[in-house]
ROVEX-171250 format. One record per residue (C-alpha): residue number from 1; residue in three letters; chain; x, y, z. Coordinates in pm, 1 decimal, decimal comma, padded with zeros to 6 digits. Example, Ala and Ser with C-alpha at 12.3 -4.5 7.8 and 13.67 -1.06 7.14 Angstrom:
BEGIN
+-----+------+------+----------+----------+----------+
| pos | code | unit |       xx |       yy |       zz |
+-----+------+------+----------+----------+----------+
|   1 |  ALA |    A |  01230,0 | -00450,0 |  00780,0 |
|   2 |  SER |    A |  01367,0 | -00106,0 |  00714,0 |
+-----+------+------+----------+----------+----------+
end
This chain:
BEGIN
+-----+------+------+----------+----------+----------+
| pos | code | unit |       xx |       yy |       zz |
+-----+------+------+----------+----------+----------+
|   1 |  UNK |    A |  07831,6 |  12059,6 | -03163,1 |
|   2 |  UNK |    A |  07566,9 |  11959,9 | -02908,2 |
|   3 |  UNK |    A |  07711,1 |  11713,4 | -02660,0 |
|   4 |  UNK |    A |  07472,8 |  11465,5 | -02503,0 |
|   5 |  UNK |    A |  07417,2 |  11502,2 | -02128,2 |
|   6 |  UNK |    A |  07608,3 |  11231,5 | -01943,5 |
|   7 |  UNK |    A |  07453,6 |  10993,0 | -01692,3 |
|   8 |  UNK |    A |  07698,9 |  10825,8 | -01456,2 |
|   9 |  UNK |    A |  07569,0 |  10506,9 | -01293,4 |
|  10 |  UNK |    A |  07758,8 |  10358,0 | -01000,2 |
|  11 |  UNK |    A |  07715,5 |  09990,7 | -00913,9 |
|  12 |  UNK |    A |  07687,8 |  09914,5 | -01284,2 |
|  13 |  UNK |    A |  07708,4 |  09536,7 | -01233,3 |
|  14 |  UNK |    A |  07430,7 |  09517,7 | -00972,8 |
|  15 |  UNK |    A |  07065,1 |  09435,0 | -01031,1 |
|  16 |  UNK |    A |  06953,5 |  09793,5 | -01087,8 |
|  17 |  UNK |    A |  07271,2 |  09891,5 | -01271,8 |
|  18 |  UNK |    A |  07221,2 |  09606,0 | -01518,9 |
|  19 |  UNK |    A |  06855,0 |  09697,4 | -01571,3 |
|  20 |  UNK |    A |  06956,2 |  10058,0 | -01642,2 |
|  21 |  UNK |    A |  07203,3 |  09925,5 | -01898,6 |
|  22 |  UNK |    A |  06924,6 |  09723,6 | -02062,6 |
|  23 |  UNK |    A |  06707,8 |  10035,5 | -02095,1 |
|  24 |  UNK |    A |  06981,1 |  10281,8 | -02191,2 |
|  25 |  UNK |    A |  06948,4 |  10230,0 | -02571,3 |
|  26 |  UNK |    A |  06591,7 |  10365,9 | -02541,7 |
|  27 |  UNK |    A |  06735,5 |  10691,0 | -02405,4 |
|  28 |  UNK |    A |  06977,4 |  10775,2 | -02684,9 |
|  29 |  UNK |    A |  06958,1 |  11146,4 | -02598,8 |
|  30 |  UNK |    A |  07199,3 |  11068,0 | -02315,3 |
|  31 |  UNK |    A |  07551,6 |  10927,9 | -02295,6 |
|  32 |  UNK |    A |  07576,8 |  10660,2 | -02026,8 |
|  33 |  UNK |    A |  07873,1 |  10556,3 | -01813,7 |
|  34 |  UNK |    A |  07820,2 |  10238,7 | -01611,4 |
|  35 |  UNK |    A |  08091,0 |  10206,5 | -01349,8 |
|  36 |  UNK |    A |  08153,7 |  09891,7 | -01148,3 |
|  37 |  UNK |    A |  08324,1 |  09874,3 | -00810,8 |
|  38 |  UNK |    A |  08645,5 |  09790,7 | -00999,0 |
|  39 |  UNK |    A |  08607,0 |  10103,3 | -01214,4 |
|  40 |  UNK |    A |  08520,3 |  10343,3 | -00935,1 |
|  41 |  UNK |    A |  08493,3 |  10217,8 | -00575,7 |
|  42 |  UNK |    A |  08267,3 |  10483,0 | -00423,9 |
|  43 |  UNK |    A |  08453,8 |  10459,0 | -00093,3 |
|  44 |  UNK |    A |  08776,6 |  10580,8 | -00260,2 |
|  45 |  UNK |    A |  08691,3 |  10944,9 | -00243,9 |
|  46 |  UNK |    A |  08975,0 |  11098,5 | -00445,1 |
|  47 |  UNK |    A |  08905,6 |  10855,2 | -00729,0 |
|  48 |  UNK |    A |  08539,9 |  10962,4 | -00722,8 |
|  49 |  UNK |    A |  08638,5 |  11328,5 | -00745,6 |
|  50 |  UNK |    A |  08876,7 |  11257,1 | -01034,0 |
|  51 |  UNK |    A |  08607,1 |  11070,5 | -01227,1 |
|  52 |  UNK |    A |  08365,0 |  11360,7 | -01192,0 |
|  53 |  UNK |    A |  08630,9 |  11610,0 | -01293,9 |
|  54 |  UNK |    A |  08704,2 |  11407,4 | -01609,0 |
|  55 |  UNK |    A |  08350,5 |  11298,4 | -01707,1 |
|  56 |  UNK |    A |  08152,0 |  11603,9 | -01596,0 |
|  57 |  UNK |    A |  07822,7 |  11411,9 | -01576,7 |
|  58 |  UNK |    A |  07488,6 |  11592,3 | -01574,1 |
|  59 |  UNK |    A |  07333,2 |  11315,1 | -01363,4 |
|  60 |  UNK |    A |  07460,0 |  11053,1 | -01121,8 |
|  61 |  UNK |    A |  07250,3 |  10751,9 | -01022,6 |
|  62 |  UNK |    A |  07399,0 |  10572,6 | -00723,1 |
|  63 |  UNK |    A |  07316,0 |  10201,3 | -00741,9 |
|  64 |  UNK |    A |  07629,4 |  10100,1 | -00552,6 |
|  65 |  UNK |    A |  07567,6 |  09965,1 | -00203,8 |
|  66 |  UNK |    A |  07673,7 |  09717,0 |  00058,8 |
|  67 |  UNK |    A |  07373,4 |  09482,8 |  00034,9 |
|  68 |  UNK |    A |  07478,2 |  09174,7 |  00237,2 |
|  69 |  UNK |    A |  07219,6 |  09231,8 |  00511,3 |
|  70 |  UNK |    A |  07330,9 |  08952,3 |  00744,5 |
|  71 |  UNK |    A |  07703,3 |  09002,0 |  00691,1 |
|  72 |  UNK |    A |  07665,3 |  09371,5 |  00771,9 |
|  73 |  UNK |    A |  07596,4 |  09278,2 |  01134,7 |
|  74 |  UNK |    A |  07961,6 |  09176,6 |  01172,1 |
|  75 |  UNK |    A |  08099,2 |  09412,3 |  00906,2 |
|  76 |  UNK |    A |  07950,3 |  09736,2 |  01036,3 |
|  77 |  UNK |    A |  08238,2 |  09969,4 |  00951,0 |
|  78 |  UNK |    A |  08245,2 |  09873,8 |  00582,2 |
|  79 |  UNK |    A |  07864,6 |  09885,2 |  00554,5 |
|  80 |  UNK |    A |  07861,5 |  10238,2 |  00696,7 |
|  81 |  UNK |    A |  08153,8 |  10344,8 |  00480,1 |
|  82 |  UNK |    A |  07984,2 |  10234,9 |  00155,9 |
|  83 |  UNK |    A |  07618,3 |  10298,7 |  00242,3 |
|  84 |  UNK |    A |  07677,1 |  10608,6 |  00451,6 |
|  85 |  UNK |    A |  07998,3 |  10807,6 |  00414,2 |
|  86 |  UNK |    A |  08052,6 |  10729,4 |  00044,6 |
|  87 |  UNK |    A |  07697,9 |  10840,9 | -00039,0 |
|  88 |  UNK |    A |  07769,5 |  11174,0 |  00125,7 |
|  89 |  UNK |    A |  08085,2 |  11214,9 | -00080,2 |
|  90 |  UNK |    A |  07898,8 |  11134,6 | -00403,2 |
|  91 |  UNK |    A |  07626,7 |  11382,6 | -00312,2 |
|  92 |  UNK |    A |  07880,3 |  11653,5 | -00229,6 |
|  93 |  UNK |    A |  08080,1 |  11595,2 | -00549,6 |
|  94 |  UNK |    A |  07757,2 |  11612,7 | -00751,0 |
|  95 |  UNK |    A |  07686,5 |  11949,1 | -00591,2 |
|  96 |  UNK |    A |  08037,8 |  12071,2 | -00673,0 |
|  97 |  UNK |    A |  07992,3 |  11974,3 | -01038,5 |
|  98 |  UNK |    A |  07628,8 |  12082,6 | -01067,2 |
|  99 |  UNK |    A |  07519,9 |  11723,4 | -01138,5 |
| 100 |  UNK |    A |  07177,0 |  11596,4 | -01036,2 |
| 101 |  UNK |    A |  07206,7 |  11313,8 | -00781,8 |
| 102 |  UNK |    A |  06966,8 |  11017,1 | -00747,0 |
| 103 |  UNK |    A |  07035,4 |  10774,4 | -00463,3 |
| 104 |  UNK |    A |  06860,9 |  10440,7 | -00401,7 |
| 105 |  UNK |    A |  06759,3 |  10355,0 | -00045,6 |
| 106 |  UNK |    A |  06547,2 |  10093,5 |  00127,2 |
| 107 |  UNK |    A |  06240,0 |  10008,2 |  00333,1 |
| 108 |  UNK |    A |  06484,0 |  09879,9 |  00598,9 |
| 109 |  UNK |    A |  06512,2 |  10235,7 |  00738,1 |
| 110 |  UNK |    A |  06183,5 |  10155,3 |  00920,0 |
| 111 |  UNK |    A |  06140,2 |  09922,3 |  01217,7 |
| 112 |  UNK |    A |  05866,7 |  09711,5 |  01060,1 |
| 113 |  UNK |    A |  05616,1 |  09772,0 |  01338,5 |
| 114 |  UNK |    A |  05379,7 |  09974,1 |  01115,4 |
| 115 |  UNK |    A |  05032,1 |  09864,8 |  01015,5 |
| 116 |  UNK |    A |  04973,7 |  10091,4 |  00716,0 |
| 117 |  UNK |    A |  05199,0 |  10204,1 |  00426,7 |
| 118 |  UNK |    A |  05486,9 |  10428,3 |  00532,2 |
| 119 |  UNK |    A |  05492,9 |  10778,3 |  00386,5 |
| 120 |  UNK |    A |  05826,0 |  10949,8 |  00324,8 |
| 121 |  UNK |    A |  05801,6 |  11149,7 |  00648,3 |
| 122 |  UNK |    A |  05717,8 |  10852,7 |  00874,0 |
| 123 |  UNK |    A |  05973,5 |  10828,2 |  01159,3 |
| 124 |  UNK |    A |  06270,6 |  10606,5 |  01074,2 |
| 125 |  UNK |    A |  06399,6 |  10346,3 |  01318,5 |
| 126 |  UNK |    A |  06616,1 |  10075,8 |  01156,9 |
| 127 |  UNK |    A |  06647,2 |  09743,6 |  01338,6 |
| 128 |  UNK |    A |  06965,3 |  09614,5 |  01171,4 |
| 129 |  UNK |    A |  07306,5 |  09746,6 |  01065,4 |
| 130 |  UNK |    A |  07218,7 |  09747,0 |  00695,3 |
| 131 |  UNK |    A |  06911,8 |  09965,5 |  00754,3 |
| 132 |  UNK |    A |  07107,3 |  10198,1 |  00983,9 |
| 133 |  UNK |    A |  07385,5 |  10236,0 |  00725,7 |
| 134 |  UNK |    A |  07134,9 |  10312,8 |  00448,1 |
| 135 |  UNK |    A |  06963,4 |  10571,3 |  00669,7 |
| 136 |  UNK |    A |  07303,1 |  10730,9 |  00731,3 |
| 137 |  UNK |    A |  07346,9 |  10756,7 |  00352,6 |
| 138 |  UNK |    A |  07011,0 |  10932,4 |  00319,6 |
| 139 |  UNK |    A |  07109,7 |  11181,9 |  00588,6 |
| 140 |  UNK |    A |  07453,5 |  11244,8 |  00438,4 |
| 141 |  UNK |    A |  07305,0 |  11304,3 |  00091,9 |
| 142 |  UNK |    A |  07033,8 |  11538,7 |  00218,1 |
| 143 |  UNK |    A |  07277,2 |  11735,0 |  00434,8 |
| 144 |  UNK |    A |  07564,0 |  11768,8 |  00185,8 |
| 145 |  UNK |    A |  07344,6 |  11813,6 | -00122,3 |
| 146 |  UNK |    A |  06986,9 |  11926,0 | -00049,1 |
| 147 |  UNK |    A |  06907,5 |  11890,5 | -00421,7 |
| 148 |  UNK |    A |  06951,4 |  11511,7 | -00394,8 |
| 149 |  UNK |    A |  06665,9 |  11279,2 | -00490,3 |
| 150 |  UNK |    A |  06643,3 |  10968,8 | -00270,2 |
| 151 |  UNK |    A |  06423,1 |  10678,0 | -00378,4 |
| 152 |  UNK |    A |  06333,2 |  10414,2 | -00121,4 |
| 153 |  UNK |    A |  06229,9 |  10075,7 | -00255,5 |
| 154 |  UNK |    A |  06178,1 |  09721,2 | -00125,7 |
| 155 |  UNK |    A |  06209,8 |  09349,9 | -00201,4 |
| 156 |  UNK |    A |  06405,1 |  09413,0 | -00521,7 |
| 157 |  UNK |    A |  06455,8 |  09131,8 | -00771,5 |
| 158 |  UNK |    A |  06577,9 |  09098,8 | -01128,8 |
| 159 |  UNK |    A |  06693,8 |  08848,1 | -01386,9 |
| 160 |  UNK |    A |  07043,0 |  08971,4 | -01291,2 |
| 161 |  UNK |    A |  07237,4 |  08897,0 | -00974,9 |
| 162 |  UNK |    A |  07127,3 |  08711,5 | -00663,7 |
| 163 |  UNK |    A |  06775,7 |  08765,7 | -00532,9 |
| 164 |  UNK |    A |  06472,1 |  08593,8 | -00384,1 |
| 165 |  UNK |    A |  06309,4 |  08507,1 | -00718,4 |
| 166 |  UNK |    A |  06617,5 |  08336,2 | -00861,7 |
| 167 |  UNK |    A |  06683,3 |  08157,7 | -00532,2 |
| 168 |  UNK |    A |  06326,2 |  08027,1 | -00518,2 |
| 169 |  UNK |    A |  06341,6 |  07901,7 | -00877,9 |
| 170 |  UNK |    A |  06667,4 |  07719,1 | -00801,5 |
| 171 |  UNK |    A |  06536,4 |  07565,5 | -00477,9 |
| 172 |  UNK |    A |  06211,0 |  07459,0 | -00640,7 |
| 173 |  UNK |    A |  06414,3 |  07273,3 | -00900,8 |
| 174 |  UNK |    A |  06630,7 |  07105,7 | -00634,8 |
| 175 |  UNK |    A |  06382,2 |  07020,9 | -00358,5 |
| 176 |  UNK |    A |  06040,2 |  06863,4 | -00315,3 |
| 177 |  UNK |    A |  05953,9 |  07101,9 | -00031,5 |
| 178 |  UNK |    A |  06075,2 |  07442,9 |  00085,8 |
| 179 |  UNK |    A |  05973,0 |  07659,5 |  00380,3 |
| 180 |  UNK |    A |  05918,3 |  08035,1 |  00346,7 |
| 181 |  UNK |    A |  05829,5 |  08291,6 |  00615,3 |
| 182 |  UNK |    A |  05471,9 |  08412,5 |  00606,2 |
| 183 |  UNK |    A |  05478,6 |  08689,3 |  00869,0 |
| 184 |  UNK |    A |  05694,0 |  08945,8 |  00687,9 |
| 185 |  UNK |    A |  05480,8 |  09172,7 |  00467,3 |
| 186 |  UNK |    A |  05594,8 |  09397,6 |  00183,5 |
| 187 |  UNK |    A |  05585,6 |  09477,2 | -00187,2 |
| 188 |  UNK |    A |  05809,1 |  09294,9 | -00438,3 |
| 189 |  UNK |    A |  05971,3 |  09532,4 | -00686,6 |
| 190 |  UNK |    A |  06115,3 |  09445,8 | -01027,5 |
| 191 |  UNK |    A |  06444,2 |  09632,6 | -01072,0 |
| 192 |  UNK |    A |  06355,0 |  09699,1 | -01437,5 |
| 193 |  UNK |    A |  06055,2 |  09902,7 | -01319,5 |
| 194 |  UNK |    A |  06275,4 |  10109,6 | -01087,1 |
| 195 |  UNK |    A |  06518,1 |  10168,7 | -01375,7 |
| 196 |  UNK |    A |  06234,2 |  10283,1 | -01600,4 |
| 197 |  UNK |    A |  06107,8 |  10530,0 | -01340,3 |
| 198 |  UNK |    A |  06456,1 |  10675,6 | -01283,7 |
| 199 |  UNK |    A |  06519,1 |  10728,1 | -01655,3 |
| 200 |  UNK |    A |  06174,4 |  10878,7 | -01711,3 |
| 201 |  UNK |    A |  06231,7 |  11127,2 | -01429,8 |
| 202 |  UNK |    A |  06572,0 |  11222,6 | -01575,3 |
| 203 |  UNK |    A |  06440,3 |  11247,4 | -01933,1 |
| 204 |  UNK |    A |  06143,2 |  11460,7 | -01831,3 |
| 205 |  UNK |    A |  06367,9 |  11687,8 | -01627,4 |
| 206 |  UNK |    A |  06613,4 |  11723,4 | -01915,0 |
| 207 |  UNK |    A |  06335,0 |  11802,0 | -02164,9 |
| 208 |  UNK |    A |  06182,1 |  12047,7 | -01916,7 |
| 209 |  UNK |    A |  05847,4 |  11863,9 | -01928,7 |
| 210 |  UNK |    A |  05880,4 |  11842,6 | -01550,0 |
| 211 |  UNK |    A |  06112,6 |  12009,4 | -01302,1 |
| 212 |  UNK |    A |  06370,1 |  11850,0 | -01074,3 |
| 213 |  UNK |    A |  06199,3 |  11788,8 | -00741,2 |
| 214 |  UNK |    A |  06453,0 |  11680,7 | -00479,3 |
| 215 |  UNK |    A |  06372,4 |  11495,5 | -00161,4 |
| 216 |  UNK |    A |  06258,9 |  11153,6 | -00043,8 |
| 217 |  UNK |    A |  06038,1 |  10928,2 | -00257,6 |
| 218 |  UNK |    A |  05897,7 |  10578,0 | -00220,2 |
| 219 |  UNK |    A |  05869,2 |  10345,9 | -00517,2 |
| 220 |  UNK |    A |  05767,4 |  09979,4 | -00537,0 |
| 221 |  UNK |    A |  05540,5 |  09771,4 | -00750,6 |
| 222 |  UNK |    A |  05172,8 |  09773,6 | -00655,2 |
| 223 |  UNK |    A |  05062,6 |  09501,2 | -00414,7 |
| 224 |  UNK |    A |  05097,7 |  09382,3 | -00054,1 |
| 225 |  UNK |    A |  05193,8 |  09024,0 |  00031,9 |
| 226 |  UNK |    A |  05416,9 |  08797,7 |  00239,8 |
| 227 |  UNK |    A |  05736,2 |  08623,6 |  00129,6 |
| 228 |  UNK |    A |  05535,4 |  08299,6 |  00138,3 |
| 229 |  UNK |    A |  05274,1 |  08441,9 | -00100,2 |
| 230 |  UNK |    A |  05556,8 |  08570,2 | -00319,1 |
| 231 |  UNK |    A |  05701,8 |  08218,0 | -00332,3 |
| 232 |  UNK |    A |  05359,8 |  08071,0 | -00417,2 |
| 233 |  UNK |    A |  05334,0 |  08310,7 | -00713,1 |
| 234 |  UNK |    A |  05679,5 |  08204,3 | -00836,3 |
| 235 |  UNK |    A |  05570,0 |  07840,6 | -00806,8 |
| 236 |  UNK |    A |  05249,4 |  07914,3 | -01002,4 |
| 237 |  UNK |    A |  05420,7 |  08105,8 | -01282,0 |
| 238 |  UNK |    A |  05699,6 |  07848,8 | -01325,0 |
| 239 |  UNK |    A |  05463,3 |  07552,5 | -01290,9 |
| 240 |  UNK |    A |  05683,4 |  07395,0 | -01025,0 |
| 241 |  UNK |    A |  05548,2 |  07089,8 | -00837,0 |
| 242 |  UNK |    A |  05749,2 |  07186,1 | -00527,3 |
| 243 |  UNK |    A |  05551,2 |  07207,9 | -00202,9 |
| 244 |  UNK |    A |  05580,3 |  07550,9 | -00034,7 |
| 245 |  UNK |    A |  05524,3 |  07551,2 |  00341,9 |
| 246 |  UNK |    A |  05460,1 |  07871,1 |  00543,7 |
| 247 |  UNK |    A |  05663,3 |  07923,2 |  00861,0 |
| 248 |  UNK |    A |  05696,8 |  08209,1 |  01114,0 |
| 249 |  UNK |    A |  06013,0 |  08420,8 |  01119,9 |
| 250 |  UNK |    A |  06098,1 |  08258,8 |  01454,3 |
| 251 |  UNK |    A |  06162,4 |  07931,4 |  01269,1 |
| 252 |  UNK |    A |  06409,9 |  08096,6 |  01030,5 |
| 253 |  UNK |    A |  06656,3 |  08290,3 |  01247,1 |
| 254 |  UNK |    A |  06906,9 |  08518,5 |  01071,4 |
| 255 |  UNK |    A |  07193,7 |  08733,8 |  01206,3 |
| 256 |  UNK |    A |  07007,1 |  09049,8 |  01103,4 |
| 257 |  UNK |    A |  06653,9 |  09112,2 |  01221,9 |
| 258 |  UNK |    A |  06406,6 |  09176,5 |  00937,9 |
| 259 |  UNK |    A |  06118,1 |  09426,8 |  00952,8 |
| 260 |  UNK |    A |  05781,0 |  09251,8 |  00976,4 |
| 261 |  UNK |    A |  05599,3 |  09520,8 |  00777,1 |
| 262 |  UNK |    A |  05769,1 |  09699,7 |  00486,7 |
| 263 |  UNK |    A |  05491,1 |  09848,9 |  00274,1 |
| 264 |  UNK |    A |  05567,3 |  10194,6 |  00130,3 |
| 265 |  UNK |    A |  05316,6 |  10464,3 |  00032,1 |
| 266 |  UNK |    A |  05388,0 |  10569,9 | -00328,8 |
| 267 |  UNK |    A |  05149,3 |  10867,0 | -00354,6 |
| 268 |  UNK |    A |  05423,9 |  11132,8 | -00363,7 |
| 269 |  UNK |    A |  05622,1 |  10992,8 | -00659,1 |
| 270 |  UNK |    A |  05299,3 |  10931,3 | -00851,4 |
| 271 |  UNK |    A |  05176,9 |  11287,4 | -00802,6 |
| 272 |  UNK |    A |  05511,0 |  11465,7 | -00852,4 |
| 273 |  UNK |    A |  05622,2 |  11276,2 | -01163,6 |
| 274 |  UNK |    A |  05306,3 |  11117,5 | -01306,0 |
| 275 |  UNK |    A |  05440,9 |  10768,7 | -01235,3 |
| 276 |  UNK |    A |  05212,5 |  10474,3 | -01313,3 |
| 277 |  UNK |    A |  05265,8 |  10182,1 | -01076,7 |
| 278 |  UNK |    A |  05285,4 |  09830,9 | -01220,5 |
| 279 |  UNK |    A |  05120,8 |  09530,9 | -01058,3 |
| 280 |  UNK |    A |  05373,2 |  09311,5 | -00877,0 |
| 281 |  UNK |    A |  05254,1 |  08986,1 | -01033,3 |
| 282 |  UNK |    A |  05259,3 |  09117,2 | -01390,5 |
| 283 |  UNK |    A |  05617,0 |  09237,5 | -01341,5 |
| 284 |  UNK |    A |  05713,3 |  08907,7 | -01176,8 |
| 285 |  UNK |    A |  05583,9 |  08712,8 | -01478,5 |
| 286 |  UNK |    A |  05790,3 |  08931,8 | -01713,4 |
| 287 |  UNK |    A |  06104,9 |  08879,0 | -01506,7 |
| 288 |  UNK |    A |  06057,6 |  08500,9 | -01477,7 |
| 289 |  UNK |    A |  06004,3 |  08475,2 | -01853,1 |
| 290 |  UNK |    A |  06337,8 |  08653,6 | -01899,5 |
| 291 |  UNK |    A |  06513,4 |  08429,6 | -01645,9 |
| 292 |  UNK |    A |  06386,0 |  08116,0 | -01817,6 |
| 293 |  UNK |    A |  06476,8 |  08247,8 | -02163,2 |
| 294 |  UNK |    A |  06829,2 |  08345,9 | -02054,3 |
| 295 |  UNK |    A |  06909,1 |  08000,9 | -01909,0 |
+-----+------+------+----------+----------+----------+
end
């Protein structure tokens, strides 16, 4: 009897984990296991090892992370444990069990002082604890399992969980005017598009139509804009009458410093895996339609 290859997804209740669940029926050649923090806290290392010993997955996609960027400034040890040390353990256990490991990282590994899209080999220099902890996870994964695939992304949103798009929709319903920073530049990325790319890479690898190519990759939707322009697009698509006012970052202080420029160069993932990038606004419209429908 041919057993289906197993895909273990950590952080199963997060934005990306939920989007992977939504797409999983389209990949019936695999058996999926979506684990929440309650099922398998990735910072409980013996539990992780036991899960792998029992499940014997062929692939592990790590969507689990400490994502509270501002809280991380005062919760450094836990951020580094989950985003750094635990990633290394997952990578090492994958190597022990001959499982392919995909880890999700962030544009926050850069300092935001760039003026053109960052390639994968651009020097890292995080400016907050969250970015530093995610960079530590990248290093742990690469060191303990050189066959790891690390995908950096940015400005992630979804119809699931808490994110900028859902916050803007709520605020636009509650207020006549909102202020949004206009001097932080990046690329919004629909979590469903990340999920689709991950599953296509896995499926193509499994079918031998392409080989496993470890290393660092950047992936976002296509487009470069500010948070203010992002908010204007949400206003346009939803038809909100709310007035959106641009402000500088200096008028919206936060515990964690944000990078001013977060645009990633996606050439490598396109060339290595034949990935077609989707336009940010088209993906945003799809997500908002889903949010509105699910209300």
